[in-house]
C-alpha positions as CSV (number, residue, x, y, z in Angstrom):
1,M,9.4,0.3,-15.3
2,E,13.2,-0.7,-13.4
3,R,12.7,3.5,-12.6
4,L,9.2,2.7,-10.7
5,F,9.7,-0.6,-9.4
6,R,12.4,0.9,-7.7
7,H,10.7,3.8,-6.0
8,V,7.8,2.1,-5.1
9,D,10.1,-0.7,-3.3
10,A,11.9,1.5,-1.9
11,Y,9.0,3.5,-0.4
12,A,7.5,0.0,0.4
13,T,11.1,-0.8,2.5
14,W,10.4,2.9,4.2
15,K,7.6,2.3,5.6
16,A,8.3,-1.4,7.2
17,E,11.7,0.2,8.9
18,L,9.0,2.6,10.2
19,D,6.6,-0.3,11.2
20,T,9.7,-1.6,12.6
21,Q,11.3,1.5,14.9
22,L,7.7,2.3,15.5
23,G,7.0,-1.0,17.1
24,R,11.0,-1.3,18.9
25,Y,9.7,1.8,20.5
26,R,6.7,0.4,22.3
27,D,9.1,-2.5,23.0
28,W,11.6,0.2,24.9
29,L,8.8,2.4,26.5
30,Q,7.4,-0.7,28.3
31,R,11.1,-2.4,29.2
32,N,12.2,1.0,30.7
33,R,8.4,2.2,32.4
34,L,7.8,4.7,30.5
35,A,4.8,3.2,28.5
36,S,1.1,4.5,29.1
37,P,-2.6,3.3,27.4
38,A,-2.6,6.7,25.3
39,L,1.0,6.6,23.7
40,D,0.6,2.9,23.1
41,A,-2.7,4.0,21.5
42,A,-1.0,6.6,19.1
43,L,1.9,4.5,17.9
44,A,-0.1,1.7,17.5
45,S,-2.6,4.5,15.3
46,C,0.5,5.4,13.4
47,Q,1.5,1.8,12.7
48,S,-1.9,1.0,11.5
49,E,-2.0,4.0,8.9
50,L,1.2,2.8,7.8
51,Q,0.0,-0.9,7.0
52,A,-3.1,0.0,5.2
53,D,-1.3,3.1,3.5
54,G,-1.6,2.0,-1.0
55,I,-1.5,4.0,-4.0
56,T,-3.9,3.9,-6.4
57,L,-3.4,4.8,-10.2
58,A,-6.7,5.9,-12.1
59,F,-6.9,5.4,-15.7
60,A,-9.8,7.8,-17.4
61,G,-10.7,8.5,-20.4
62,E,-13.1,7.8,-23.5
63,F,-13.3,4.8,-25.6
64,S,-10.6,4.2,-27.6
65,R,-7.8,6.4,-26.0
66,G,-5.8,3.5,-24.8
67,K,-6.0,3.5,-21.3
68,T,-5.7,-0.7,-20.8
69,E,-3.1,-0.6,-23.5
70,L,-0.8,1.4,-21.6
71,I,-1.5,-0.4,-18.4
72,N,-0.4,-3.2,-20.3
73,A,2.5,-1.5,-20.9
74,L,3.4,-0.2,-17.8
75,F,2.4,-3.6,-15.8
76,F,2.0,-6.3,-18.0
77,A,4.6,-6.3,-20.7
78,D,6.7,-9.4,-18.8
79,Y,3.9,-11.5,-20.0
80,G,5.3,-11.0,-23.9
81,Q,1.4,-10.3,-24.5
82,R,-1.2,-8.4,-24.3
83,M,-2.8,-9.7,-20.7
84,L,-5.7,-6.9,-21.0
85,P,-8.0,-6.7,-24.0
86,S,-6.9,-4.0,-25.8
87,Q,-7.6,-4.3,-29.0
88,A,-9.7,-1.0,-31.2
89,G,-12.9,-0.5,-30.4
90,R,-14.6,-0.4,-26.9
91,T,-12.8,-2.5,-25.0
92,T,-13.3,-2.4,-21.6
93,M,-16.7,-2.5,-20.6
94,C,-17.0,-2.0,-17.4
95,P,-14.9,-0.5,-14.1
96,T,-11.7,-2.7,-13.4
97,E,-9.7,-2.4,-10.6
98,I,-6.3,-4.8,-10.2
99,F,-4.3,-5.3,-7.3
100,H,-2.4,-7.9,-5.3
101,D,-4.7,-10.3,-2.7
102,A,-2.0,-11.4,-0.4
103,G,-4.9,-13.7,1.3
104,A,-6.0,-15.3,-1.7
105,D,-4.9,-18.9,-2.3
106,G,-4.2,-17.5,-5.8
107,P,-4.5,-14.8,-9.1
108,Y,-9.0,-14.7,-9.8
109,L,-10.8,-12.5,-11.9
110,Q,-14.0,-11.3,-10.2
111,L,-17.0,-10.3,-12.4
112,L,-20.4,-8.1,-10.6
113,P,-23.2,-8.8,-13.0
114,I,-24.9,-5.9,-14.4
115,D,-28.6,-6.4,-13.1
116,S,-26.7,-5.8,-9.5
117,R,-27.6,-2.2,-10.9
118,L,-31.8,-2.4,-10.1
119,D,-30.1,-3.2,-6.3
120,E,-30.0,0.1,-4.8
121,R,-26.6,-1.0,-2.8
122,S,-23.6,0.8,-3.5
123,L,-20.7,-1.2,-4.5
124,A,-19.0,-0.9,-1.9
125,A,-21.7,-3.1,0.1
126,W,-21.6,-5.3,-2.8
127,R,-18.1,-5.7,-2.0
128,K,-19.2,-7.8,1.1
129,T,-21.5,-10.4,-0.7
130,P,-19.0,-12.3,-2.4
131,E,-21.8,-14.9,-4.0
132,A,-23.3,-11.9,-5.8
133,W,-19.4,-12.4,-8.1
134,Q,-18.3,-14.7,-10.6
135,R,-15.5,-16.0,-9.9
136,F,-12.4,-17.7,-12.3
137,A,-9.3,-18.7,-11.0
138,L,-6.6,-17.4,-12.9
139,D,-3.0,-19.8,-14.2
140,D,-0.5,-16.9,-14.6
141,R,2.2,-19.8,-15.6
142,H,0.0,-20.0,-19.2
143,P,-0.6,-16.2,-20.0
144,D,-2.7,-17.2,-22.8
145,A,-5.3,-18.8,-20.8
146,M,-4.8,-16.2,-18.4
147,A,-5.7,-13.5,-21.3
148,A,-8.5,-15.3,-23.1
149,L,-10.2,-15.2,-19.2
150,L,-9.5,-11.3,-18.9
151,A,-10.8,-10.8,-21.9
152,K,-14.2,-11.4,-20.2
153,V,-14.6,-7.5,-19.2
154,T,-15.5,-6.6,-22.5
155,E,-18.6,-9.3,-23.1
156,T,-22.1,-7.1,-23.7
157,R,-25.7,-8.3,-23.4
158,E,-28.4,-7.5,-25.8
159,V,-31.7,-5.8,-24.3
160,E,-34.0,-3.5,-25.2
161,T,-33.5,0.4,-24.3
162,A,-36.1,0.4,-22.0
163,A,-34.1,-2.4,-19.7
164,A,-31.0,-0.2,-20.6
165,V,-32.5,2.8,-19.1
166,Q,-34.2,1.4,-16.2
167,L,-29.9,-0.1,-16.1
168,G,-28.9,3.4,-16.1
169,F,-27.2,3.6,-19.3
170,D,-28.1,6.9,-21.9
171,P,-29.6,5.4,-24.7
172,E,-28.2,7.7,-26.9
173,Q,-24.6,6.7,-25.9
174,L,-25.1,3.2,-26.3
175,E,-25.4,0.7,-29.9
176,Q,-28.1,0.4,-31.6
177,L,-28.3,-3.3,-33.0
178,D,-31.0,-3.2,-35.1
179,S,-34.5,-1.5,-35.9
180,A,-36.2,-3.7,-33.2
181,G,-35.0,-1.5,-30.5
182,L,-32.3,-3.4,-29.0
183,V,-28.9,-2.3,-27.9
184,S,-25.9,-3.2,-25.9
185,I,-24.7,-2.9,-22.9
186,P,-21.7,-4.1,-21.0
187,A,-22.6,-7.7,-19.4
188,W,-20.9,-6.7,-16.3
189,R,-20.8,-3.8,-13.7
190,H,-17.3,-4.0,-11.9
191,A,-14.3,-6.3,-12.3
192,L,-11.9,-7.4,-9.8
193,I,-8.3,-8.8,-11.0
194,S,-5.8,-10.1,-8.1
195,I,-2.9,-10.6,-10.2
196,D,0.6,-11.1,-8.2
197,H,2.7,-8.7,-9.5
198,P,6.2,-6.7,-7.8
199,L,4.3,-3.6,-7.7
200,L,1.1,-4.9,-6.8
201,R,2.1,-6.8,-3.9
202,Q,3.9,-3.4,-2.5
203,G,0.3,-2.0,-2.4
204,L,-0.1,-0.3,-6.0
205,R,-3.6,-0.6,-6.8
206,I,-5.1,0.3,-10.9
207,L,-8.1,1.9,-11.5
208,D,-9.3,1.0,-15.2
209,T,-12.2,3.0,-16.3
210,P,-14.6,2.7,-19.0
211,G,-15.8,5.7,-21.0
212,L,-18.7,8.6,-20.2
213,N,-22.1,6.6,-20.3
214,A,-20.5,3.8,-17.4
215,L,-19.0,6.5,-15.2
216,G,-22.1,8.6,-15.4
217,A,-24.1,5.3,-14.5
218,E,-22.3,4.7,-11.6
219,P,-21.9,8.1,-9.1
220,E,-19.8,5.8,-6.9
221,L,-16.5,6.2,-9.4
222,T,-17.3,10.2,-9.6
223,L,-18.4,10.2,-5.3
224,S,-15.8,7.4,-4.2
225,L,-13.1,6.0,-6.3
226,L,-11.9,8.5,-8.2
227,P,-11.4,10.9,-5.4
228,H,-9.4,8.5,-3.5
229,A,-7.1,8.1,-5.9
230,Q,-3.4,9.2,-5.8
231,A,-3.2,10.3,-9.3
232,V,-5.9,10.1,-12.3
233,L,-4.9,10.0,-15.3
234,F,-6.9,11.5,-18.7
235,L,-6.3,9.7,-21.6
236,I,-6.6,11.8,-24.8
237,G,-5.2,11.3,-28.5
238,A,-2.4,13.0,-30.0
239,D,-4.0,12.8,-33.0
240,T,-7.2,14.6,-32.2
241,G,-6.6,17.1,-29.2
242,V,-9.7,17.1,-26.7
243,T,-12.6,16.2,-28.7
244,A,-15.9,17.1,-27.3
245,S,-16.7,13.8,-25.6
246,D,-13.3,14.1,-23.6
247,L,-14.2,17.1,-22.4
248,A,-17.6,15.9,-21.6
249,L,-16.4,13.4,-19.4
250,W,-13.6,15.7,-18.1
251,E,-15.9,18.1,-17.0
252,Q,-18.4,15.9,-16.0
253,C,-16.7,13.1,-13.8
254,V,-12.8,13.1,-13.9
255,K,-12.4,16.8,-12.9
256,P,-15.2,17.1,-10.5
257,S,-14.0,13.9,-9.1
258,L,-10.5,16.1,-7.5
259,G,-12.1,19.1,-7.2
260,D,-10.2,19.8,-4.3
261,A,-6.6,18.0,-5.4
262,P,-6.1,19.4,-9.2
263,E,-2.3,18.7,-8.4
264,R,-3.1,14.6,-8.4
265,L,-5.0,15.3,-12.6
266,F,-2.7,14.4,-15.1
267,A,-3.3,13.8,-19.0
268,V,-1.3,11.4,-21.1
269,M,-2.0,12.4,-25.2
270,N,-1.4,9.1,-26.4
271,K,-0.8,7.8,-30.0
272,I,1.9,10.1,-30.8
273,D,3.3,7.3,-33.3
274,S,0.3,8.2,-35.2
275,L,2.2,11.0,-36.3
276,W,6.0,9.9,-36.5
277,D,5.7,9.4,-40.4
278,D,3.9,12.5,-41.4
279,L,5.9,14.0,-44.6
280,G,6.6,16.7,-42.9
281,G,9.8,15.9,-41.0
282,V,10.8,15.5,-37.3
283,A,10.7,18.9,-36.6
284,H,7.4,19.6,-37.9
285,V,5.8,16.7,-36.0
286,A,7.3,17.8,-32.9
287,Q,5.8,21.4,-32.9
288,S,2.6,20.1,-34.2
289,L,2.7,17.9,-30.9
290,E,3.8,20.7,-29.0
291,N,0.9,22.6,-30.1
292,V,-1.5,20.1,-29.5
293,R,-0.1,19.7,-26.3
294,Q,-0.6,23.5,-25.4
295,A,-4.2,23.3,-26.6
296,S,-5.2,20.1,-24.6
297,A,-3.5,22.3,-21.8
298,R,-5.8,25.5,-22.2
299,Q,-9.1,23.2,-22.4
300,L,-8.6,21.1,-19.3
301,A,-7.2,24.4,-17.6
302,L,-3.9,21.8,-16.8
303,P,-0.4,23.1,-16.4
304,A,1.5,22.2,-19.4
305,E,4.0,19.7,-17.8
306,H,1.0,17.9,-16.6
307,I,0.5,16.3,-20.0
308,L,2.4,13.6,-21.2
309,P,3.0,12.7,-24.6
310,L,3.6,8.9,-25.5
311,S,2.6,6.2,-27.7
312,A,1.4,2.8,-25.3
313,K,1.3,0.7,-28.4
314,Q,4.9,1.2,-29.4
315,A,6.0,1.0,-25.3
316,L,4.4,-2.6,-25.1
317,L,5.7,-3.3,-28.5
318,G,9.5,-1.9,-27.3
319,K,8.9,-3.8,-24.2
320,V,7.7,-7.4,-25.2
321,R,10.4,-7.0,-28.5
322,G,13.5,-6.1,-26.4
323,D,13.3,-3.0,-28.8
324,L,15.1,0.0,-26.7
325,E,15.0,2.3,-29.3
326,L,11.1,2.0,-30.0
327,L,10.9,2.2,-26.6
328,A,12.6,5.1,-25.4
329,R,11.0,6.4,-28.7
330,S,7.2,5.9,-27.2
331,Q,8.3,8.0,-24.2
332,L,7.2,6.0,-21.8
333,D,9.8,7.2,-19.0
334,S,8.1,10.3,-18.8
335,L,5.3,8.4,-17.2
336,E,7.3,6.0,-15.3
337,Q,9.2,9.0,-14.2
338,L,6.1,11.0,-13.1
339,L,4.7,7.9,-11.1
340,A,7.6,6.9,-9.7
341,E,8.9,10.6,-8.3
342,R,6.3,12.6,-8.1
343,I,3.2,10.3,-6.8
344,V,5.6,8.3,-4.8
345,G,7.0,11.6,-3.6
346,A,3.9,13.0,-2.7
347,R,2.9,9.6,-0.7
348,E,6.0,9.8,1.5
349,R,5.7,13.3,2.0
350,L,2.2,13.0,3.7
351,L,3.5,10.0,5.7
352,Q,6.5,12.5,7.4
353,Q,3.7,14.5,8.3
354,R,1.4,12.4,9.9
355,I,3.4,9.5,11.6
356,V,7.9,11.0,11.1
357,Q,7.2,13.8,12.9
358,Q,4.9,12.6,15.6
359,A,6.8,9.9,16.6
360,S,10.4,11.9,16.2
361,G,8.5,14.2,18.5
362,L,7.8,11.3,21.4
363,L,11.5,9.8,20.6
364,G,13.0,13.4,21.2
365,A,11.2,14.0,24.6
366,S,12.2,10.2,25.8
367,R,15.7,11.1,24.8
368,T,15.7,14.3,26.9
369,L,14.7,12.1,29.8
370,I,17.8,9.8,29.6
371,E,19.8,13.2,29.4
372,Q,18.4,14.6,32.2
373,R,18.7,11.4,34.0
374,L,22.9,11.8,33.1
375,E,23.1,14.7,34.6
376,A,21.7,14.0,37.3
377,I,24.4,10.9,37.7
378,R,27.0,13.7,37.2
379,A,25.9,15.7,40.2
380,Q,25.8,13.2,42.2
381,Y,29.7,11.7,41.2
382,A,30.3,15.6,42.1
383,Q,28.4,15.2,45.9
384,L,30.6,12.1,46.2
385,A,33.8,13.6,45.4
386,D,33.4,16.4,48.4
387,E,34.4,14.4,50.9
388,E,33.4,17.0,53.4
389,L,30.0,17.4,52.3
390,P,28.3,17.3,55.5
391,G,25.1,15.3,56.3
392,A,22.9,18.2,57.1
393,G,23.8,19.4,53.2
394,L,22.8,15.9,52.1
395,E,19.8,16.1,54.1
396,L,18.8,19.5,52.7
397,Q,18.8,18.4,49.0
398,T,17.2,15.1,50.0
399,A,14.6,17.5,51.6
400,R,14.2,20.1,48.3
401,T,14.1,17.0,46.1
402,R,11.4,15.6,48.2
403,Q,9.4,18.3,47.6
404,E,10.3,19.0,44.1
405,Y,8.9,14.9,43.9
406,D,5.3,16.0,45.6
407,Q,5.2,19.1,43.3
408,Y,4.8,16.7,40.2
409,H,3.1,13.9,42.2
410,R,0.8,17.2,42.6
411,R,0.8,17.8,38.5
412,L,-0.1,14.3,38.1
413,L,-3.0,14.8,40.3
414,D,-4.5,17.7,38.6
415,L,-3.6,16.2,35.4
416,R,-6.2,13.4,36.2
417,T,-8.5,16.4,37.2
418,T,-8.2,17.3,33.5
419,Q,-8.6,14.1,32.0
420,N,-12.1,13.6,33.9
421,M,-13.3,17.0,32.3
422,L,-11.8,15.9,29.3
423,A,-14.0,12.7,29.7
424,G,-17.1,14.7,30.3
425,Q,-16.8,16.8,27.4
426,R,-16.2,13.7,24.9
427,K,-19.9,12.9,25.0
428,L,-20.5,16.6,24.1
429,L,-18.1,16.1,21.1
430,T,-19.0,13.2,20.0
431,D,-22.9,13.1,20.2
432,L,-22.8,15.4,17.6
433,V,-21.0,13.4,15.1
434,A,-23.1,10.2,16.5
435,S,-24.1,7.2,14.0
436,E,-27.6,7.1,15.7
437,R,-27.3,10.9,15.1
438,L,-26.5,10.7,11.4
439,D,-28.6,7.4,11.0
440,A,-32.0,9.9,12.0
441,H,-30.7,12.5,9.4
442,L,-30.8,9.7,6.7
443,D,-34.2,8.3,8.1
444,T,-35.5,11.6,7.3
445,A,-33.6,11.7,3.6
446,R,-34.7,8.3,2.8
447,R,-38.3,9.5,3.5
448,E,-38.1,12.7,1.8
449,F,-36.5,11.1,-1.3
450,R,-38.9,8.1,-1.8
451,S,-42.0,10.7,-1.6
452,S,-40.1,13.1,-4.4
453,L,-41.7,12.8,-7.6
454,T,-39.4,15.0,-9.6
455,T,-35.8,15.7,-10.1
456,V,-36.1,18.9,-8.4
457,G,-37.6,17.3,-5.0
458,I,-34.7,14.7,-5.0
459,N,-32.5,17.1,-5.4
460,Q,-33.9,19.5,-2.9
461,S,-33.9,16.4,-0.3
462,I,-30.2,15.5,-1.0
463,A,-29.2,19.2,-0.5
464,R,-31.5,19.3,3.0
465,F,-29.1,16.3,4.0
466,F,-26.1,18.1,3.1
467,R,-27.4,21.1,5.4
468,V,-28.4,19.1,8.6
469,V,-25.0,17.1,8.4
470,E,-22.9,20.5,7.8
471,H,-24.8,21.9,11.0
472,D,-23.7,19.2,13.3
473,L,-20.0,19.2,11.7
474,L,-20.1,23.3,12.0
475,A,-21.5,22.9,15.6
476,L,-18.6,20.1,16.5
477,D,-15.9,22.8,15.0
478,N,-16.9,25.6,17.3
479,E,-17.3,22.8,20.7
480,A,-13.8,21.9,18.9
481,D,-12.5,25.5,19.7
482,R,-13.6,25.8,23.1
483,A,-11.8,22.5,23.9
484,N,-8.9,23.7,22.2
485,K,-9.2,26.7,24.3
486,V,-9.7,25.0,27.9
487,L,-6.3,22.6,26.8
488,G,-4.5,25.6,25.7
489,A,-4.8,27.0,29.1
490,V,-3.3,24.0,30.6
491,Y,-0.4,23.8,28.1
492,Q,0.5,27.1,28.5
493,R,0.7,27.1,32.3
494,H,3.0,24.0,31.9
495,N,5.3,26.1,29.5
496,V,5.5,29.2,32.7
497,E,6.1,26.8,35.0
498,N,8.6,24.8,32.7
499,P,10.3,27.2,30.3
500,L,13.0,24.9,29.2
501,H,10.8,21.9,28.5
502,P,7.7,23.4,26.2
503,L,4.7,21.5,25.0
504,E,2.4,22.2,22.0
505,A,-1.0,21.8,22.6
506,P,-2.8,19.1,20.5
507,R,-5.3,20.2,18.5
508,L,-8.6,19.0,17.6
509,R,-9.5,20.2,13.8
510,I,-12.7,19.5,12.3
511,R,-12.3,22.7,9.7
512,P,-11.1,19.8,7.3
513,Y,-14.1,17.6,7.6
514,V,-16.5,20.3,6.7
515,R,-14.0,21.3,3.2
516,E,-14.6,17.5,2.6
517,L,-18.5,17.7,2.8
518,R,-18.5,20.6,1.1
519,Q,-16.7,19.6,-1.7
520,L,-18.3,16.3,-1.5
521,Q,-21.7,18.1,-1.7
522,L,-19.8,20.3,-5.1
523,K,-19.4,16.6,-7.0
524,T,-22.7,15.6,-5.8
525,E,-24.0,18.5,-7.7
526,E,-22.2,18.3,-10.6
527,V,-23.4,14.4,-11.4
528,Q,-27.0,15.8,-10.6
529,R,-26.6,18.1,-12.9
530,Q,-25.3,15.3,-15.4
531,V,-27.5,13.0,-15.1
532,K,-30.8,14.4,-13.9
533,T,-33.0,13.1,-16.7
534,L,-32.4,9.7,-14.9
535,L,-32.3,10.7,-11.6
536,T,-36.2,10.3,-10.7
537,E,-38.1,8.2,-8.4
538,Q,-38.8,5.6,-10.3
539,S,-35.2,4.9,-11.3
540,A,-33.0,2.9,-9.9
541,L,-30.0,4.9,-10.5
542,A,-31.3,7.6,-8.1
543,R,-31.2,5.1,-5.6
544,R,-28.0,3.8,-5.8
545,F,-27.4,7.8,-6.2
546,F,-28.6,8.4,-2.9
547,A,-26.9,5.4,-1.1
548,T,-23.3,6.6,-2.8
549,V,-24.6,10.0,-1.1
550,A,-24.8,8.1,2.2
551,Q,-21.9,6.0,2.0
552,E,-19.5,8.8,1.5
553,V,-20.8,11.1,4.2
554,Q,-21.3,8.0,6.9
555,A,-17.2,7.8,6.2
556,L,-16.3,11.4,6.3
557,Q,-18.4,11.1,9.9
558,E,-16.5,8.1,10.9
559,G,-13.4,9.9,10.6
560,A,-14.0,13.3,12.3
561,H,-16.0,10.3,15.2
562,A,-12.4,8.7,15.3
563,Q,-10.5,12.3,15.3
564,V,-12.4,13.1,18.3
565,L,-11.5,9.9,20.0
566,R,-8.0,10.2,19.3
567,W,-7.5,13.8,20.3
568,N,-9.5,13.4,23.2
569,D,-7.4,9.9,24.2
570,G,-4.0,12.2,23.4
571,A,-4.9,15.2,24.2
572,L,-3.2,15.6,27.8
573,T,-0.7,12.5,26.5
574,P,2.7,14.5,26.2
575,L,2.0,16.4,29.5
576,V,1.4,13.6,31.3
577,Q,4.5,11.3,29.6
578,H,6.6,14.7,30.8
579,T,5.3,15.0,34.4
580,R,5.5,11.3,34.8
581,E,9.2,11.2,33.4
582,Q,10.0,13.8,35.7
583,K,8.5,12.3,38.8
584,Q,10.6,9.2,37.8
585,L,13.5,10.9,37.3
586,L,13.4,12.8,40.9
587,E,12.9,8.9,42.3
588,T,15.9,7.4,40.9
589,S,17.1,11.0,42.6
590,M,16.1,10.1,45.9
591,L,17.1,6.4,45.7
592,A,20.7,7.6,45.0
593,L,20.5,10.0,47.9
594,K,19.2,7.5,50.4
595,Q,22.1,5.7,49.5
596,L,24.1,8.8,50.3
597,T,23.7,8.9,53.2
598,Q,23.9,5.0,54.4
599,Q,26.9,4.3,56.2
600,N,27.7,0.8,55.6
601,L,28.5,1.9,51.8
602,N,31.5,3.6,51.1
603,S,32.3,6.3,48.8
604,Q,34.0,3.7,46.7
605,E,30.7,1.2,46.7
606,Q,28.1,4.3,46.0
607,V,30.5,5.2,42.8
608,R,30.4,1.5,41.3
609,R,27.1,1.7,41.8
610,L,26.6,5.1,40.1
611,Q,28.3,3.5,37.0
612,V,26.5,0.9,36.9
613,H,23.1,2.7,36.6
614,E,24.8,5.5,34.3
615,D,26.2,2.3,31.9
616,V,22.2,1.4,31.5
617,L,21.5,5.1,31.4
618,H,24.2,5.4,27.9
619,G,22.2,2.0,27.0
620,Q,18.9,3.4,27.1
621,L,20.1,6.7,25.3
622,S,22.1,4.9,22.4
623,E,18.9,3.0,21.8
624,V,16.5,6.1,21.3
625,S,18.4,8.0,19.6
626,D,19.5,5.5,17.2
627,M,15.4,4.7,16.8
628,L,14.9,8.7,16.2
629,K,18.0,8.4,13.9
630,Q,16.5,5.8,11.6
631,I,13.0,7.0,11.9
632,S,13.9,10.7,11.5
633,R,15.7,9.7,7.9
634,P,14.6,11.5,5.0
635,A,12.1,9.6,2.8
636,P,13.6,7.2,-0.4
637,S,12.8,10.0,-3.1
638,Q,15.0,13.0,-0.9
639,R,17.5,11.0,-0.1
640,H,18.8,11.0,-3.9
641,D,17.3,14.6,-4.2
642,N,14.9,13.6,-7.3
643,V,14.0,16.2,-8.9
644,V,11.0,15.4,-11.7
645,A,11.5,17.5,-15.3
646,L,8.9,16.2,-17.5
647,P,9.9,16.7,-20.9
648,L,8.5,18.8,-23.8
649,A,7.3,16.6,-26.7
650,R,9.1,14.7,-28.8
651,V,9.8,13.1,-31.5
652,G,12.2,9.7,-32.1
């Protein structure tokens, strides 16, 4: 646990430092008259992304695989007991999210009643309706009382089979209570738990999911919550390997949710302690575990190193009792190492690509500008040293500088013309992903959906909805290609005229959104196949399913729309920044040349003024170089050159 905490804490500290340096750079640009609305917006966007970043770990698996016990062992052993209910049998009956709500008065438990499934609103919509949830304050100073309240997530209700079906449950997977047809269902649809834990405080979020029946009835889990997790840990039993129900859950819900990112899928082979007392001895048990591991890897189509053997129960006992030998034997350290280094490291690399590279490029350009200004100062020193420099020579140099200044001024005017052209193109691009256009598609799809009386009709209406949305995105992708070519020509002209300072044209990339939509459609079709008997026009599950699909497509479209706006606003920023900086540099040179021609300033006074200006530039250069150094520092895991080596199954 200490290793995990160190990595997450270092990650959070690194993000905070990046945010500080970005704010420092924005202030520096303002002080030195180099800021622009587009540049400020780009840096503000980077800071917003840093502040919103977090890591979500999702735990999935059938009942009694030890998901909640593993969460207890990883995060809550310091309470000296099981905080989340994890006794034998079915415990977590509803999806549970565990996080830290910094804006709340204190820890709390919120529960959404199961009857909310009769409404077609998605979980995301219910989150905006706080009065629909039951809220309980948690007192982390009294672990027993807190654990008793958290046990409410296991509460059930007795209903008739028909009512259970209406709520989206598969009756074949429900516990029959008596011959009268009553069945047991979860009392709650979703649980939110806010706890002030060091890791949660740093932005870590935990998602604990129930078994297949609940996952199948909550399409938002498969289409939204699981896909947005940075890692999904799928639990199986070391004594059984991958069972038929495990494989069904894996194939129907878990694997489709991360179909385009299999590197985020891991399996935890829990309960290795069930084999510890085998009469065959340590070597025999180790080989048995390795056999199960290899077989499970083949069944789940995962690399063997993505399957980690451990004992959550013994890990929790070892931590609570302070038994380091038992804790080591549980092999929990393998999982903590994975979480600490591979998953946190992946987030670091993502932020480096999205934020650090962009900010480093801007800072590098600013540093180059200051260096050019210092070169101009040195040139003026040389002119002052030449006491025979005739006045005509100064006039000629002033004229040349003025001519170059006028050239950059004209370039700025040309860039304004290009900006106007991009502003006209902006409407063409944004119209293709406008919310009004998507709303029209959704209205058509809803009418078709509600008039469908069969599963086939429902599926066809959803498929048509995906087709029209994809058509819009492909049209946007074509327009983006044209826009990229036009902008590329503008940048190419600059690079020909400024071979020592080439700039790369920002590209509008829409293809990733097309791929994301297609991936969402594949996940949707997989869910449709698995719950096809429940997707009828009369089913609340069908309506919630469609609402979830609509919600995910809307989020995707909003992302594409925001990408178009960001690109349009910042497409010319590098060129404008370079041209404005060069123009300002020439202004400084003309001022210095003007001072050289003034008769009332002797050479000594001119040198003194140049030295003052040079000192200011050196201060600016030192500051921008320090910011560049700080923001370009390797991420924490890279500084220590950590490499994850997942061990093979072993026995104590």
